[in-house]
Phi, psi and omega in degrees: 000140180258147177238122176286138180255111184229104180303141181300134178087351179279145173292130180298137178288157178251119176088005177198173176247148174293326179191160179219136172254135183210155177224136179148202180281124180275139180234127180246118179259118178297164183306123179252134179248181188275037172251165183277184182296345177260014179059043177236133176281134177257351181202153173255005179283135182302314182292318178297318178293322178297316179301316180295318178299318178295319176299321178296316177302313181300320180294319179294317177303317181300329178300334180260008182077018182252170182215175181307328181293349179267355180293137176240339181212139180219133175237128178252138173241120181237147181268350182222096181300321182295317178295318177305309182292324181290337186245024183303322180297313177295319181298315178299319181295315181290324177299310181295327178299318184271315188258354183071205181260055178248110187239098179282176168299136188219145170233148175228127185235132173273130181236160181291324182194162173248164185297322176274121188306321183277350183290135178251346182208146173224136185231127175250148180221142166245134179231158176229119177269114184302145174295146179278000000 
């Protein structure tokens, strides 16, 4: 079971948690980008690539018997901060479509480039599968 950490008097964050305490089996998902399982990009659109990257994260979690509700930490690397901010409404919709209303502690970093030239976003996740 996860416990959200919310300091008293702080305004609740939207779309992420300030912190999470968890106990169980730790799962580390390496950076996932917006290509499919055959390492092929189907789109150069930021939102489409984000949806695919999230689907990829979800698939890796499933290999460990985990799901989005087990995420405790998420780091996003984006190459265009302005596009990220301009498309937050679309981004939120696609996030909820794939991950539901599961909001881990999150960081988002704008970077100059990602290793795959066509990639616009890369997402890493840490999850904790509770002990039975």
